C-alpha positions in Angstrom: -86.2 -85.3 -128.9 -84.5 -86.0 -125.7 -84.9 -83.0 -123.4 -81.0 -81.6 -122.1 -80.4 -79.5 -119.3 -78.4 -76.8 -120.6 -76.9 -76.3 -117.0 -76.6 -78.2 -114.0 -77.7 -76.8 -111.0 -74.6 -78.1 -109.3 -72.0 -77.0 -111.6 -73.7 -73.6 -112.9 -71.6 -72.4 -116.1 -68.7 -70.0 -114.8 -69.8 -66.0 -115.1 -66.8 -64.0 -117.4 -65.9 -62.0 -114.4 -63.2 -62.3 -112.6 -62.2 -64.5 -109.5 -60.1 -63.2 -106.9 -56.8 -65.8 -106.0 -56.8 -67.4 -102.0 -54.1 -65.7 -99.7 -52.1 -68.5 -100.1 -51.8 -68.6 -103.9 -49.3 -66.4 -104.4 -46.1 -66.7 -106.5 -42.9 -67.8 -104.4 -40.0 -65.8 -106.3 -37.4 -67.4 -104.2 -38.2 -70.8 -105.4 -38.8 -70.5 -109.1 -35.3 -69.0 -109.6 -34.3 -71.6 -111.2 -37.6 -70.9 -113.9 -36.5 -67.4 -114.9 -32.7 -68.8 -114.9 -33.7 -71.3 -117.5 -35.4 -68.0 -119.3 -32.3 -66.3 -119.0 -29.9 -69.3 -120.0 -31.0 -68.9 -123.5 -29.8 -65.6 -124.2 -26.1 -67.2 -124.0 -26.5 -67.9 -127.4 -24.5 -64.8 -127.8 -21.5 -66.4 -126.4 -22.4 -69.9 -127.8 -23.1 -69.2 -131.5 -25.1 -71.2 -134.1 -25.0 -74.3 -135.6 -26.6 -76.7 -138.0 -26.4 -79.5 -135.3 -28.0 -77.2 -132.4 -30.9 -76.4 -134.4 -31.7 -80.2 -135.1 -31.2 -80.6 -131.7 -33.7 -78.2 -131.5 -36.4 -79.9 -133.5 -36.1 -83.0 -132.1 -35.8 -82.4 -128.6 -39.4 -79.6 -129.4 -41.6 -81.9 -131.5 -40.6 -85.0 -129.8 -41.1 -84.2 -126.3 -44.2 -82.1 -127.3 -45.8 -85.5 -128.5 -45.2 -87.2 -124.9 -46.4 -83.9 -122.8 -50.0 -84.1 -124.9 -49.9 -87.9 -125.2 -48.6 -89.1 -122.2 -49.2 -86.5 -119.7 -52.7 -85.5 -121.0 -54.3 -88.3 -123.2 -53.0 -91.2 -121.2 -52.4 -90.3 -117.5 -54.8 -87.5 -117.0 -57.6 -89.1 -119.3 -56.9 -93.0 -119.6 -57.9 -92.4 -123.2 -55.9 -95.7 -124.9 -54.0 -98.2 -122.9 -50.7 -99.0 -122.6 -48.8 -101.8 -121.0 -46.8 -101.1 -118.3 -43.3 -101.2 -120.1 -44.2 -98.5 -122.4 -46.6 -96.7 -120.0 -43.2 -96.0 -118.1 -41.2 -95.0 -121.3 -44.4 -93.0 -121.8 -44.2 -91.1 -118.6 -40.2 -91.0 -118.5 -40.2 -89.4 -121.9 -42.8 -86.7 -120.8 -40.5 -86.0 -118.1 -38.0 -84.6 -120.0 -40.3 -81.8 -120.6 -39.0 -80.5 -117.1 -43.2 -79.8 -116.2 -42.5 -81.9 -113.1 -43.4 -85.3 -112.1 -46.1 -87.0 -114.0 -48.3 -87.7 -110.8 -48.0 -84.3 -110.6 -49.2 -83.3 -113.6 -51.9 -85.8 -114.1 -53.3 -85.0 -110.6 -53.4 -81.6 -111.5 -55.0 -81.6 -114.3 -57.8 -84.2 -113.8 -58.5 -81.5 -110.5 -58.3 -78.7 -113.2 -61.5 -80.9 -114.9 -63.7 -81.1 -111.9 -63.4 -77.6 -111.5 -62.7 -76.1 -114.7 -63.1 -72.2 -114.3 -64.6 -72.5 -110.8 -63.1 -71.0 -107.8 -61.8 -74.2 -107.0 -60.0 -74.3 -110.3 -55.8 -74.1 -110.1 -55.5 -72.0 -113.1 -58.3 -70.6 -114.0 -57.7 -67.1 -116.4 -60.9 -66.0 -114.6 -58.3 -65.7 -111.9 -55.9 -63.5 -114.3 -54.2 -64.4 -117.5 -50.4 -64.5 -116.3 -51.6 -66.5 -113.0 -53.2 -69.3 -115.4 -50.2 -69.4 -118.0 -47.6 -69.8 -115.1 -48.0 -68.4 -112.0 -49.9 -71.3 -110.5 -47.1 -73.4 -111.3 -44.8 -70.9 -109.3 -46.7 -71.4 -106.2 -45.9 -73.4 -103.1 -50.1 -74.3 -102.9 -49.5 -76.8 -106.0 -45.4 -77.8 -105.2 -46.7 -81.4 -103.9 -48.4 -84.4 -105.6 -52.0 -85.2 -104.4 -51.8 -89.0 -105.1 -55.4 -89.4 -103.9 -56.1 -87.8 -107.3 -54.3 -90.1 -109.1 -54.3 -93.6 -107.0 -55.0 -95.8 -110.2 -51.3 -94.9 -111.3 -49.5 -94.1 -107.8 -49.9 -97.6 -107.1 -47.3 -98.0 -109.9 -43.7 -97.7 -107.9 -41.8 -96.8 -110.9 -44.3 -93.9 -111.4 -43.7 -92.7 -108.0 -39.9 -93.0 -108.4 -40.2 -91.3 -111.5 -42.5 -88.5 -110.4 -40.1 -87.6 -107.1 -37.4 -87.5 -109.2 -38.8 -85.4 -111.1 -35.3 -83.4 -112.3 -33.5 -86.3 -113.4 -34.7 -87.0 -116.7 -34.6 -83.0 -118.2 -31.2 -83.1 -116.8 -30.0 -86.0 -118.7 -31.4 -85.0 -122.0 -29.3 -81.4 -121.3 -26.5 -83.5 -120.8 -27.1 -84.9 -123.7 -27.3 -82.2 -125.8 -24.3 -80.6 -124.4 -22.1 -84.3 -125.5 -24.1 -84.1 -128.7 -23.7 -80.5 -129.9 -21.8 -79.1 -127.7 -22.6 -75.4 -125.5 -24.7 -74.1 -128.6 -26.3 -77.7 -128.5 -27.0 -77.4 -125.1 -28.7 -73.8 -125.7 -30.6 -73.9 -128.5 -31.1 -77.6 -128.6 -32.4 -78.3 -125.2 -32.5 -74.4 -123.5 -34.2 -73.3 -126.2 -36.7 -76.2 -127.1 -37.7 -76.5 -123.0 -39.0 -73.1 -122.7 -40.6 -72.9 -126.1 -42.8 -76.3 -124.7 -43.6 -75.2 -121.8 -45.3 -72.0 -123.1 -47.0 -73.7 -126.0 -47.8 -76.0 -123.2 -49.2 -73.6 -120.7 -51.0 -71.6 -123.6 -53.8 -74.4 -123.8 -54.5 -73.6 -119.5 -54.5 -69.9 -120.3 -55.3 -68.9 -123.9 -57.4 -71.9 -124.9 -60.1 -70.3 -122.4 -59.7 -66.9 -123.7 -59.7 -67.0 -127.5 -61.0 -69.0 -129.8 -64.3 -70.2 -131.1 -67.0 -72.5 -128.9 -68.7 -75.5 -130.7 -70.3 -77.0 -127.9 -71.4 -75.6 -124.5 -70.1 -76.8 -121.9 -69.9 -75.7 -118.3 -66.2 -73.8 -118.7 -64.8 -71.7 -121.0 -62.8 -73.9 -123.1 -62.3 -72.6 -126.6 -61.4 -74.6 -129.9 -58.0 -72.6 -131.5 -56.2 -73.8 -134.9 -52.9 -72.0 -134.1 -52.9 -73.5 -130.4 -53.9 -76.7 -132.2 -50.5 -76.4 -134.6 -48.2 -75.1 -131.8 -49.1 -78.2 -129.5 -49.7 -80.8 -131.4 -53.6 -81.0 -131.3 -54.4 -79.6 -127.9 -55.7 -76.3 -128.9 -59.3 -78.2 -129.9 -60.0 -77.7 -126.3 -63.5 -77.1 -126.2 -63.7 -80.5 -127.8 -61.7 -82.1 -125.3 -63.8 -80.7 -122.5 -66.8 -81.6 -124.0 -65.8 -85.2 -124.5 -62.0 -85.8 -122.3 -61.9 -89.2 -122.9 -61.5 -89.3 -126.4 -57.6 -89.9 -127.3 -58.6 -87.7 -130.9 -59.2 -84.0 -129.6 -59.7 -82.8 -133.6 -63.1 -84.5 -134.0 -63.4 -83.4 -137.3 -61.1 -84.5 -140.5 -60.0 -80.7 -140.6 -59.2 -80.3 -137.2 -55.2 -81.0 -137.8 -54.2 -83.4 -134.5 -51.0 -84.5 -134.9 -50.5 -86.5 -131.2 -53.5 -88.3 -132.6 -51.8 -89.3 -135.9 -48.9 -90.5 -133.8 -50.9 -92.4 -131.8 -52.9 -94.1 -134.3 -49.6 -95.1 -135.9 -48.4 -96.8 -132.9 -51.6 -98.5 -132.4 -51.0 -100.3 -135.9 -47.8 -101.9 -134.2 -49.2 -102.8 -130.6 -47.6 -100.1 -129.0 -50.8 -98.3 -128.4 -54.4 -100.1 -127.8 -58.1 -99.2 -127.5 -57.9 -95.9 -128.8 -61.0 -93.7 -127.3 -62.7 -91.6 -130.0 -65.7 -89.5 -129.5 -69.3 -91.5 -130.9 -71.7 -89.4 -133.7 -73.7 -88.4 -130.2 -71.1 -86.4 -128.9 -69.8 -84.8 -132.5 -73.2 -84.0 -133.0 -75.1 -84.0 -130.1 -79.0 -83.1 -129.9 -80.1 -79.6 -129.2 -80.4 -78.6 -126.1 -83.4 -76.9 -123.9 -83.0 -74.0 -121.2 -85.0 -75.7 -118.7 -85.5 -72.4 -116.9 -86.2 -70.2 -120.0 -89.2 -73.1 -121.2 -90.8 -73.3 -117.5 -91.2 -69.2 -117.3 -92.6 -69.2 -120.7 
């Protein structure tokens, strides 16, 4: 049996104690007004009313854009869990930015930083700095508003992606206009604003709740957990402990009973040649050999 260290001395497993945020990690309430305004606009439904078209738009815009958050922002641009040609790379990035979750390079660079320092003092959004902070506070902080191009050099070399990242508001505004033209004011409020806000918070749950609630199958050096509920809300992202255990996998629901709608979509796209080289976890990852706590063995 191979001996595996239970913890890396250079990267100890985090303790459940709280972390203190740095002095420059604070919400800029003034610049965050548009974020809160979008939430308030959802209540405009009392004036616009409801319509079948608006609810169809809501379903299409929520589930369609949710796929590109997970498939593009996360599994492709952050982790390169499969391959796309340059045309489809741009299409995936364009559709992902329709979620109004900032630029594609900003999103992926920050997510890579999270994995590098997950649940340590340097983590951007560890719940150990506060649940609300990990859920949304860090996004509203000036410290993290700029894109760290050094962390995303592999994709920052493409001028079209840098252009999209710079003009992050263009795509969501285009989607909002389209929702209005198709469904009128109710289409805009229900179809676009409701789906956008819901998509924001289901995505944010992966940073916050998926490090607090759920089960831990693998002993990772962070607090990541698996949650069926979050997985169903996010197209498979709730299998977060799986993901932190093996980040390179395009499939985050490692076993057949772990529903992963994003992976199913990517698999279907691979059948028609859009997606290539989907990475999945090998057997040694699914069923790792038992680890030995070296400190405990030496003490014995």
